[in-house]
C-alpha positions as CSV (number, residue, x, y, z in Angstrom):
1,M,64.2,33.4,218.6
2,T,61.9,35.5,216.5
3,E,62.3,37.3,213.3
4,H,61.6,41.0,213.7
5,P,59.6,42.4,210.7
6,I,61.7,45.6,210.3
7,T,63.4,45.7,206.9
8,A,65.2,48.6,205.3
9,T,63.9,50.2,202.1
10,P,66.9,51.3,199.9
11,L,66.9,54.7,198.3
12,P,65.4,54.7,194.8
13,E,67.6,55.4,191.8
14,G,68.3,59.1,191.7
15,A,70.8,61.8,192.8
16,D,70.9,60.7,196.4
17,R,71.7,57.1,195.6
18,A,74.2,58.2,192.8
19,Y,76.1,60.4,195.3
20,A,76.3,57.5,197.8
21,K,77.7,55.2,195.1
22,S,80.2,57.8,194.0
23,V,81.6,58.7,197.5
24,A,81.7,55.1,198.7
25,F,83.5,54.0,195.6
26,R,86.1,56.7,195.9
27,Y,86.8,55.9,199.6
28,L,87.0,52.2,198.8
29,I,89.4,52.4,195.9
30,A,91.8,54.8,197.8
31,S,91.8,52.7,200.9
32,T,92.5,49.5,198.9
33,V,95.5,51.2,197.3
34,I,96.7,52.0,200.8
35,L,96.1,48.4,201.9
36,G,98.4,47.2,199.1
37,A,101.2,49.6,200.2
38,S,100.8,48.8,203.9
39,G,100.7,45.1,203.3
40,L,104.1,45.3,201.4
41,L,105.5,47.3,204.3
42,G,104.2,44.6,206.7
43,M,106.0,41.9,204.7
44,V,109.3,43.9,204.9
45,L,108.9,44.0,208.7
46,R,108.3,40.3,209.0
47,D,111.2,39.4,206.7
48,S,113.5,41.7,208.6
49,Q,112.7,40.1,212.0
50,A,113.4,36.7,210.5
51,G,116.7,37.9,209.1
52,A,115.6,37.5,205.5
53,G,116.6,41.0,204.4
54,R,117.3,42.8,207.6
55,V,116.7,46.6,207.5
56,P,118.5,49.0,209.7
57,D,116.8,49.6,213.1
58,A,115.9,53.3,212.3
59,W,114.2,52.2,209.1
60,Y,112.5,49.3,210.8
61,Y,110.7,51.6,213.3
62,A,109.9,54.1,210.6
63,I,108.3,51.4,208.4
64,M,106.5,50.0,211.5
65,T,105.0,53.4,212.1
66,A,103.9,53.8,208.5
67,H,102.5,50.3,208.3
68,G,100.5,50.6,211.5
69,L,98.8,53.9,210.7
70,G,98.5,53.1,207.0
71,A,96.8,49.7,207.5
72,F,94.7,50.7,210.5
73,V,93.6,54.2,209.6
74,G,94.4,54.5,205.9
75,W,92.8,51.2,204.9
76,G,90.5,49.9,207.7
77,A,89.0,53.2,208.9
78,F,88.9,54.9,205.5
79,A,87.3,51.9,203.9
80,V,84.5,51.4,206.5
81,M,83.9,55.2,206.7
82,G,83.2,55.2,202.9
83,L,81.1,52.0,203.0
84,A,79.0,53.6,205.8
85,W,77.6,56.2,203.3
86,W,76.4,53.3,201.1
87,V,75.0,51.3,204.1
88,L,72.8,54.4,204.9
89,A,71.6,54.5,201.3
90,E,70.7,50.9,201.4
91,A,68.8,51.6,204.6
92,G,66.9,54.5,203.0
93,F,68.8,57.4,204.5
94,P,70.0,60.0,202.0
95,V,73.1,62.1,202.6
96,R,71.8,65.7,202.6
97,R,73.8,68.8,201.5
98,F,75.6,69.3,204.9
99,G,76.4,65.6,205.1
100,R,77.9,65.8,201.6
101,W,80.1,68.7,202.7
102,M,81.3,66.6,205.6
103,A,81.9,63.5,203.4
104,E,84.1,65.6,201.1
105,A,85.9,67.2,204.0
106,T,86.6,63.8,205.4
107,W,88.0,62.6,202.1
108,W,90.5,65.4,201.8
109,L,91.5,65.5,205.4
110,M,92.1,61.7,205.5
111,V,94.1,61.7,202.2
112,G,96.2,64.6,203.5
113,G,96.8,62.9,206.8
114,V,97.8,59.6,205.4
115,F,100.1,61.3,202.8
116,G,101.8,63.3,205.6
117,V,102.4,60.1,207.7
118,V,103.9,58.3,204.7
119,V,106.2,61.2,203.8
120,T,107.4,61.8,207.4
121,C,108.0,58.0,208.0
122,L,109.4,56.8,204.7
123,L,111.3,59.9,203.6
124,F,112.4,61.4,207.0
125,K,112.5,58.2,209.1
126,F,110.0,59.2,211.8
127,G,109.9,56.0,213.9
128,G,108.0,57.1,217.0
129,S,105.5,54.2,216.7
130,W,102.0,54.4,215.3
131,V,100.7,55.2,218.8
132,F,103.0,58.3,218.9
133,L,103.2,58.3,222.8
134,Y,104.3,61.6,224.2
135,P,107.2,62.5,224.4
136,I,108.7,59.8,222.1
137,S,107.9,61.7,218.9
138,L,109.9,64.7,220.1
139,Y,113.1,62.8,220.8
140,G,114.5,61.3,217.6
141,S,117.9,60.4,218.9
142,G,119.4,62.1,215.9
143,V,117.3,60.1,213.5
144,W,114.6,62.7,212.9
145,G,114.3,66.3,213.8
146,K,111.7,68.6,215.3
147,W,110.2,69.6,211.9
148,T,109.7,65.9,211.1
149,A,108.0,65.5,214.5
150,F,105.9,68.6,213.8
151,F,104.6,67.4,210.4
152,F,104.0,63.9,211.6
153,T,101.9,65.2,214.5
154,F,100.1,67.6,212.1
155,S,99.3,64.7,209.8
156,V,97.8,62.7,212.6
157,L,95.8,65.7,213.6
158,L,94.4,65.9,210.0
159,A,93.3,62.2,210.2
160,G,91.7,62.9,213.6
161,L,89.8,65.9,212.1
162,A,88.7,63.6,209.3
163,I,87.1,61.3,211.8
164,V,85.3,64.2,213.4
165,T,83.9,65.5,210.1
166,W,82.8,62.0,209.2
167,C,81.0,61.6,212.5
168,V,79.2,64.9,212.1
169,G,78.1,63.9,208.7
170,I,76.8,60.6,209.9
171,L,74.9,62.1,212.8
172,H,73.3,64.7,210.4
173,T,72.1,61.9,208.2
174,V,70.8,59.5,210.8
175,V,68.7,62.0,212.7
176,G,67.3,63.5,209.5
177,P,63.8,63.1,208.0
178,A,64.4,59.5,206.9
179,L,64.5,58.4,210.6
180,G,60.7,59.0,210.8
181,A,61.0,59.9,214.5
182,V,57.9,61.6,216.0
183,S,59.8,63.9,218.2
184,K,61.6,66.9,216.9
185,N,63.9,67.0,219.9
186,P,67.5,66.3,218.7
187,I,68.4,64.3,221.8
188,N,65.3,62.1,221.4
189,R,65.9,61.7,217.7
190,Y,69.5,60.6,218.4
191,F,68.4,57.9,220.9
192,T,65.8,56.8,218.5
193,S,68.5,56.4,215.9
194,I,70.5,54.0,218.1
195,G,67.5,51.7,218.6
196,W,66.0,52.8,221.8
197,G,62.6,52.6,220.2
198,Y,62.9,48.8,220.4
199,L,63.3,49.2,224.2
200,A,60.9,52.1,224.9
201,P,58.6,52.4,221.8
202,K,56.4,55.1,223.3
203,K,59.2,57.3,224.4
204,F,61.2,57.0,221.2
205,A,58.5,56.6,218.6
206,S,59.2,56.5,214.9
207,N,55.8,56.5,213.1
208,G,55.4,52.8,213.7
209,K,58.6,51.9,211.9
210,G,61.7,50.9,213.8
211,V,65.1,52.2,212.7
212,P,66.9,49.8,210.4
213,Y,69.4,47.7,212.3
214,A,72.4,48.8,210.2
215,V,71.9,52.4,211.1
216,I,72.3,51.7,214.9
217,P,76.1,51.0,215.0
218,L,76.8,54.0,212.8
219,A,74.8,56.3,215.0
220,V,76.6,54.9,218.1
221,I,80.1,55.3,216.8
222,A,79.5,58.7,215.4
223,L,78.7,60.2,218.8
224,D,81.4,58.2,220.6
225,M,84.2,59.1,218.3
226,I,83.4,62.9,218.6
227,I,83.7,62.5,222.4
228,A,86.9,60.4,222.0
229,T,88.7,62.4,219.3
230,L,88.3,66.0,220.5
231,P,90.6,65.5,223.6
232,L,93.2,63.9,221.3
233,A,93.0,66.8,219.0
234,V,93.7,69.2,221.9
235,M,96.7,67.1,223.0
236,L,98.1,67.0,219.4
237,I,97.8,70.8,219.2
238,L,99.8,71.0,222.5
239,L,102.4,68.8,221.0
240,L,102.7,71.0,217.9
241,V,103.2,74.0,220.2
242,H,105.7,72.1,222.4
243,T,107.8,71.2,219.4
244,F,109.0,74.8,219.3
245,V,108.0,76.1,222.7
246,A,109.7,73.8,225.2
247,S,108.0,75.5,228.2
248,V,104.6,74.1,227.0
249,T,104.7,70.6,228.4
250,V,102.3,67.7,228.9
251,D,102.4,65.1,231.7
252,P,103.4,61.9,229.9
253,L,100.9,59.7,231.9
254,W,98.1,62.2,231.2
255,A,99.0,62.1,227.5
256,K,98.9,58.3,227.5
257,N,95.5,58.3,229.1
258,I,94.2,60.8,226.5
259,L,95.7,58.6,223.7
260,W,93.8,55.6,224.9
261,W,90.7,57.6,225.6
262,F,90.8,57.9,221.8
263,G,92.7,54.7,221.0
264,H,90.2,52.2,222.3
265,P,87.0,53.7,220.7
266,V,89.0,54.1,217.4
267,V,89.0,50.3,217.2
268,Y,85.2,50.5,217.2
269,L,85.4,53.1,214.5
270,L,86.4,50.1,212.3
271,L,84.3,47.5,214.0
272,F,80.9,49.2,214.3
273,P,80.6,50.2,210.6
274,A,81.8,46.7,209.8
275,V,78.9,45.4,211.9
276,A,76.6,47.6,209.9
277,V,77.9,45.9,206.8
278,Y,77.2,42.5,208.4
279,Y,73.7,43.6,209.3
280,T,73.1,44.7,205.7
281,L,74.6,41.8,203.8
282,V,74.0,38.7,205.9
283,P,70.2,38.9,205.7
284,K,70.4,39.4,201.9
285,K,72.6,36.3,201.6
286,A,70.3,34.3,203.9
287,G,67.1,35.5,202.2
288,R,65.4,36.5,205.4
289,P,65.4,39.4,208.0
290,L,67.8,39.5,210.8
291,V,66.8,36.8,213.4
292,A,66.0,38.2,216.8
293,G,67.3,41.6,215.6
294,N,65.5,43.6,218.2
295,I,67.6,42.1,221.0
296,I,70.7,43.8,219.6
297,A,69.3,47.2,220.8
298,I,70.2,46.0,224.4
299,G,73.8,45.7,223.4
300,W,74.0,49.0,221.7
301,A,72.4,50.7,224.7
302,I,75.4,49.5,226.7
303,A,78.0,50.2,224.0
304,V,77.1,53.9,223.5
305,T,78.3,54.6,227.0
306,A,80.8,51.9,227.9
307,N,82.7,52.3,224.6
308,V,84.2,55.7,225.7
309,I,85.0,54.9,229.3
310,V,87.0,51.6,229.0
311,W,90.3,53.3,228.0
312,A,92.0,52.4,231.3
313,H,92.3,48.7,230.4
314,H,95.2,49.9,228.2
315,V,97.0,51.2,231.3
316,Y,96.6,48.3,233.7
317,I,100.3,48.4,234.6
318,D,101.3,52.0,234.0
319,Y,100.8,53.7,237.4
320,P,103.3,53.4,240.3
321,S,102.2,51.3,243.2
322,G,100.1,53.0,245.9
323,T,98.2,55.2,243.4
324,I,94.9,54.9,241.6
325,Q,96.0,51.9,239.6
326,A,94.0,49.4,241.6
327,S,90.8,51.5,241.4
328,L,91.1,51.9,237.7
329,N,91.6,48.2,237.3
330,V,88.6,47.3,239.3
331,I,86.4,49.6,237.2
332,S,87.9,48.9,233.8
333,Q,87.8,45.1,233.7
334,P,84.0,44.7,234.2
335,L,83.4,47.7,231.9
336,T,85.4,46.0,229.2
337,F,83.6,42.8,229.6
338,S,80.3,44.8,229.3
339,V,81.3,46.0,225.8
340,T,81.4,42.4,224.6
341,V,77.6,42.2,225.1
342,V,76.9,43.9,221.8
343,S,79.3,41.6,220.0
344,A,77.7,38.5,221.6
345,L,74.2,39.5,220.8
346,S,75.1,40.6,217.3
347,L,76.9,37.3,216.6
348,Y,74.0,35.3,218.0
349,S,71.6,37.2,215.7
350,L,73.8,36.9,212.6
351,F,74.7,33.3,213.0
352,F,71.1,32.3,213.6
353,T,70.1,34.3,210.5
354,I,72.4,32.0,208.5
355,F,71.3,28.8,210.4
356,R,68.8,26.7,208.3
357,S,68.5,29.5,205.7
358,K,69.0,29.2,202.0
359,Y,72.3,31.0,202.5
360,K,74.3,31.8,199.3
361,W,77.9,30.5,199.7
362,D,79.4,32.6,196.9
363,T,82.4,34.9,197.5
364,V,80.4,37.4,199.4
365,G,78.6,34.9,201.6
366,T,81.9,33.0,202.3
367,A,83.7,36.2,203.3
368,L,80.9,37.2,205.6
369,F,80.8,33.9,207.4
370,L,84.6,33.7,207.8
371,G,84.5,37.3,209.0
372,L,81.9,36.5,211.7
373,F,84.0,33.5,212.8
374,S,87.1,35.7,213.0
375,W,85.2,38.4,214.9
376,F,84.2,35.7,217.4
377,S,87.7,34.1,217.8
378,A,89.4,37.5,218.0
379,G,86.9,38.5,220.6
380,L,87.8,35.6,222.8
381,S,91.5,36.6,222.9
382,G,90.3,40.2,223.5
383,I,88.5,39.1,226.6
384,A,91.7,37.4,227.7
385,N,93.6,40.6,227.1
386,A,91.1,42.6,229.2
387,T,91.6,40.2,232.1
388,I,94.1,42.0,234.4
389,A,96.0,38.8,235.5
390,F,96.6,37.8,231.9
391,D,97.3,41.3,230.6
392,Q,100.1,41.8,233.1
393,V,101.9,38.8,231.4
394,V,101.3,39.5,227.7
395,H,100.8,43.3,227.6
396,N,104.2,44.1,226.1
397,T,104.5,40.9,224.0
398,L,103.7,39.8,220.4
399,F,100.5,38.2,221.7
400,I,98.9,41.6,221.5
401,V,100.1,42.0,217.9
402,G,98.6,38.7,216.9
403,H,95.3,39.6,218.5
404,F,95.2,43.0,216.9
405,H,95.9,41.6,213.4
406,Q,93.3,38.9,213.8
407,M,90.6,41.4,214.7
408,A,91.6,44.1,212.2
409,L,92.6,42.0,209.2
410,E,90.0,39.3,209.6
411,G,87.0,40.2,211.8
412,I,86.9,43.7,210.2
413,G,88.8,43.1,207.0
414,F,86.5,40.4,205.8
415,A,83.5,42.8,206.1
416,I,85.4,45.2,203.9
417,I,86.3,42.4,201.4
418,A,82.7,41.1,201.4
419,A,81.3,44.6,200.8
420,T,83.8,45.2,198.0
421,Y,82.8,42.0,196.2
422,A,79.1,42.7,196.8
423,W,78.9,46.4,196.0
424,L,81.7,47.0,193.5
425,P,79.4,45.8,190.6
426,E,76.7,48.2,192.0
427,F,79.1,51.1,192.2
428,T,80.5,50.5,188.6
429,G,77.4,49.1,186.9
430,K,79.6,46.2,185.8
431,K,79.5,42.5,186.6
432,L,82.1,41.0,189.0
433,Y,85.0,39.6,187.0
434,S,85.3,36.2,188.8
435,D,83.4,34.8,191.8
436,R,85.7,31.7,191.7
437,M,88.8,33.9,192.0
438,G,87.1,35.8,194.8
439,R,86.6,32.5,196.8
440,W,90.3,31.6,196.3
441,H,91.3,35.0,197.6
442,V,89.0,34.8,200.6
443,W,90.1,31.3,201.7
444,L,93.8,32.0,201.2
445,T,93.5,35.2,203.2
446,F,91.6,33.4,206.0
447,V,94.0,30.5,206.3
448,F,97.3,32.5,206.1
449,A,96.1,35.5,208.1
450,N,95.2,33.1,210.9
451,L,98.6,31.4,210.6
452,N,100.3,34.8,210.7
453,S,98.5,35.7,213.9
454,I,99.0,32.4,215.5
455,V,102.8,32.7,215.2
456,W,102.7,36.0,217.0
457,M,100.4,34.8,219.7
458,D,102.5,31.8,220.4
459,Q,105.7,33.9,220.6
460,G,103.9,36.3,222.9
461,I,102.7,33.6,225.2
462,H,106.3,32.7,225.6
463,G,107.5,36.2,226.3
464,A,108.6,37.6,222.9
465,P,108.6,41.4,223.2
466,R,106.7,43.6,220.7
467,R,107.9,46.8,219.0
468,Y,111.5,45.4,218.8
469,A,113.4,45.5,215.5
470,V,115.3,42.3,216.6
471,V,113.7,39.8,219.0
472,P,115.8,37.3,221.0
473,H,117.2,34.7,218.7
474,H,115.4,31.7,220.3
475,W,112.3,32.9,218.5
476,N,114.1,32.8,215.1
477,S,112.5,29.4,214.3
478,L,109.0,30.8,214.3
479,N,110.1,34.0,212.6
480,E,111.6,32.0,209.7
481,W,108.4,29.9,209.6
482,A,106.3,33.0,209.2
483,V,108.2,34.3,206.1
484,P,106.4,32.0,203.6
485,V,103.1,32.5,205.4
486,T,103.4,36.2,205.1
487,F,104.5,36.0,201.5
488,I,101.5,33.9,200.5
489,L,99.2,36.2,202.5
490,V,100.4,39.2,200.6
491,L,100.5,37.3,197.2
492,S,96.9,36.3,197.6
493,Q,95.9,39.9,197.7
494,L,96.9,40.1,194.0
495,L,93.8,38.0,193.3
496,F,91.8,40.7,195.1
497,A,93.4,43.5,193.2
498,W,93.1,41.8,189.8
499,N,89.4,41.0,190.4
500,I,88.8,44.7,191.2
501,I,90.7,46.0,188.2
502,Q,89.1,43.6,185.8
503,T,85.6,44.4,187.2
504,I,86.1,48.1,186.8
505,R,87.4,47.4,183.2
506,G,84.1,45.6,182.5
507,K,85.8,42.2,181.8
508,G,83.2,40.3,183.7
509,E,80.4,41.1,181.3
510,N,80.8,38.1,178.9
511,R,82.4,35.6,181.2
512,K,80.8,32.2,181.3
513,V,79.0,31.6,184.6
514,V,80.1,28.3,186.2
515,T,78.0,27.0,189.2
516,W,79.7,25.8,192.3
517,Q,78.6,22.2,191.7
518,Q,80.2,22.3,188.2
519,A,83.4,23.8,189.6
520,A,83.7,21.7,192.7
521,P,85.7,18.7,191.4
522,A,88.4,21.0,189.8
523,V,88.4,23.2,192.9
524,V,89.0,20.2,195.2
525,A,91.8,18.9,193.0
526,K,93.5,22.3,192.8
527,T,93.1,22.7,196.6
528,V,94.9,19.4,197.3
529,V,97.7,20.3,194.9
530,L,98.0,23.8,196.4
531,A,97.9,22.5,199.9
532,G,100.7,20.2,199.1
533,L,102.8,22.9,197.6
534,L,102.1,25.3,200.4
535,G,102.8,22.6,203.0
536,A,106.2,22.0,201.4
537,I,107.0,25.7,201.4
538,I,105.9,26.1,205.0
539,T,107.8,23.0,206.2
540,G,110.9,24.2,204.4
541,G,110.6,27.6,206.1
542,W,110.1,25.9,209.5
543,A,113.1,23.6,209.0
544,L,115.3,26.5,208.0
545,G,114.1,28.5,211.0
546,R,114.6,25.5,213.3
547,H,118.2,25.1,212.0
548,V,118.9,28.8,212.5
549,G,117.2,28.9,215.9
550,E,119.2,25.9,217.1
551,T,122.6,27.2,216.1
552,P,124.5,27.1,219.3
553,A,125.7,30.4,220.8
554,A,129.3,31.0,221.6
555,A,130.2,29.3,224.9
556,S,130.4,31.6,227.9
557,T,133.9,32.3,229.1
558,T,132.7,32.0,232.7
559,P,131.7,28.5,233.8
560,A,128.1,28.3,235.0
561,A,129.2,26.6,238.2
562,S,131.3,29.6,239.2
563,V,128.3,32.0,239.2
564,P,127.1,32.7,242.8
565,A,123.4,32.6,243.6
566,T,123.3,36.2,244.5
567,I,125.3,39.3,243.7
568,G,124.9,42.8,245.2
569,G,121.5,41.8,246.7
570,G,120.2,40.5,243.3
571,D,119.1,37.0,242.6
572,V,120.9,35.5,239.5
573,A,118.3,33.0,238.6
574,S,115.5,35.5,238.8
575,G,117.6,37.9,236.8
576,K,117.9,35.4,234.0
577,T,114.1,35.0,233.8
578,L,113.7,38.8,233.8
579,F,116.4,39.3,231.2
580,T,114.4,37.1,228.8
581,A,110.9,38.4,229.7
582,T,111.9,42.0,229.4
583,G,113.3,41.5,225.9
584,C,116.9,42.5,226.7
585,G,118.2,39.8,224.3
586,G,116.6,41.7,221.4
587,C,119.3,44.3,221.7
588,H,122.2,42.6,223.5
589,T,124.3,39.5,223.0
590,L,124.7,37.3,226.1
591,A,125.6,33.7,225.7
592,A,124.2,32.7,229.1
593,A,120.8,33.8,228.0
594,G,121.0,32.5,224.5
595,A,120.7,36.1,223.2
596,A,122.4,37.4,220.1
597,G,121.1,41.0,219.7
598,T,123.2,43.4,217.8
599,V,121.6,46.8,218.6
600,G,123.3,47.4,222.0
601,P,126.7,46.4,223.4
602,N,127.8,42.8,223.4
603,L,127.6,42.0,227.2
604,D,129.9,39.0,226.9
605,T,132.7,41.2,225.7
606,S,132.0,44.5,227.5
607,K,131.5,42.7,230.9
608,P,129.7,45.6,232.6
609,S,130.0,45.9,236.4
610,F,127.1,45.4,238.7
611,G,126.8,49.1,239.5
612,K,127.0,50.2,235.9
613,T,124.3,47.7,234.9
614,V,122.0,48.9,237.6
615,D,122.5,52.5,236.4
616,R,122.0,51.8,232.7
617,V,118.8,49.7,233.3
618,T,117.4,52.3,235.7
619,E,118.3,55.5,233.8
620,G,118.8,54.3,230.2
621,E,121.4,55.9,227.9
622,G,121.4,56.7,224.2
623,A,119.0,54.5,222.4
624,M,118.3,52.4,225.5
625,P,115.2,53.5,227.3
626,P,115.0,53.7,231.2
627,Y,113.2,50.8,232.8
628,S,112.6,52.3,236.2
629,S,108.9,52.7,235.4
630,Q,108.6,49.0,234.3
631,L,110.8,47.2,236.8
632,T,111.1,47.4,240.5
633,G,114.5,48.2,242.1
634,Q,114.8,44.5,243.2
635,Q,114.1,43.3,239.6
636,I,116.8,45.6,238.2
637,K,119.2,44.3,240.8
638,D,118.3,40.7,239.8
639,I,119.0,41.5,236.1
640,A,122.3,43.2,237.0
641,A,123.3,40.2,239.1
642,F,122.6,37.8,236.2
643,I,124.6,39.9,233.7
644,T,127.5,40.4,236.1
645,G,127.7,36.8,237.2
646,S,127.3,35.4,233.6
647,T,130.0,37.6,232.1
648,G,132.5,37.8,234.9
649,G,131.9,41.5,235.4
650,T,133.0,43.3,238.6
651,D,130.8,43.2,241.7
652,D,131.2,46.8,242.8
653,S,128.0,46.8,244.9
654,E,130.0,47.3,248.1
655,D,132.1,50.2,246.7
């Protein structure tokens, strides 16, 4: 390992630096407000699934949609997009006039898009999910109408255009005069901005000075997101037209591919600017340049291409057998693994920058380290998800939800939190209100965000379905256990909010500074007391959930011994397994499966015939979707055999 001598020279005080402060501060405050609202919505969802304040299904899906887009785009993306302007200022790259126009356009487009999503979801109950898969948004089952679908789609389009304008502004900035590139060719200048000068210094020369490391991920994601977002914008425009002109249609599978062509890189829209924050702040806290920083150029050389062609790992199980599915899988799995190279090299460089340095373990330093740890751990579960054999098991389960929250809330979120604590005093010209309060916030967030994700991942490993308002009741125990965890996680963000407010008010100016050594005994004592209280709360929640989860279901009216092994060509035992794995119990009550769902018909009392069950599972009806694209004909027969045999329904398979 060697320390590369390249260091960034921040912009001097002046109009350029003042603008970067202003725009970054504005983005940061707006996104933090959105975080607060989205977090409260998330707590409502958690409580509802646990039965602690159940909301009607239509409202559940509307809140889920608002929470997903609000937290991911309105907080995560909006925050790092704003911080990126300041990262560039710290690297010595001024935002020129055209870049400022793009920064302002991004602000208004994003605010308008997020506002539209909130209105359509929370006032008009749009519940088509935050991934808005075609044609779900156009069929509200009487809950929302075409105008609601139109305005929701238009709002998403505004947010997409905000991403494009931000990318254009970033590109205009990174290839500008501050780059110091010898060549005037725009293509050569772009590749210089993503660090190719470290790999081929003669071809991508920059007046003897390498591009600052923090600039590289911003330049990479700016190009990638333009490539990823423009096709999505076209699809959204087609959906807007289709809302009122039914003859303008889109192939659903094509639409899903376009969605994930955008949907995977948009994760990196959050991660790559967060990496730029890590590249900027970790060396400052360690008091030395990024260790082996030049090796990261190898990872970014891979990422700039692989990032936009790995979408197909989101559709491992979508195509019918005998189609291009196998070919897509063979290509996408190794490509996905290749994207991890940049994470591996970056984490290697960042951790060894901290190793044996005089690292400052204040709020900022702690948040950065815990963020790096979370990035690493979430990356491991991401590799598991990208493995076809594992994905086929967990793809439609809560495991994905747990992974996603771990990466977004911790791996990326801690970069935003660290940047807020580090740069809010710079933006406001006022001292941070309380570093000690900041450390409490950081540790509470780390512990309870991880517990929150672990619950989901455990449920998912055991088959709990995602995107269901009500999950099968045998997961009630963990859902109940998660209620106090989520409550404490949300409550801890009040420390964050109070620290920000008091800092802006200038209340940190005259506070007595207490060193960590002086505060340590009191902190340890308070930690022990708090841990005991929290342990009692969590244990109580777990005990309550266990009691609810073990409440015996009503006995089946049909003795188990009387159920034949097969009915109508379907295997009863296999059907029971499929009934649980597919999440049927989330909507239906069936004593033989330990299911107590209340969304759909009670199967114990309705006793559907074999033929009717096959028809309903295959074709769907009302709120129940068709499963013919997810289950084979034999699997549907197996489920029908289990339901018919368990409830004493009629075997009309020979009729």
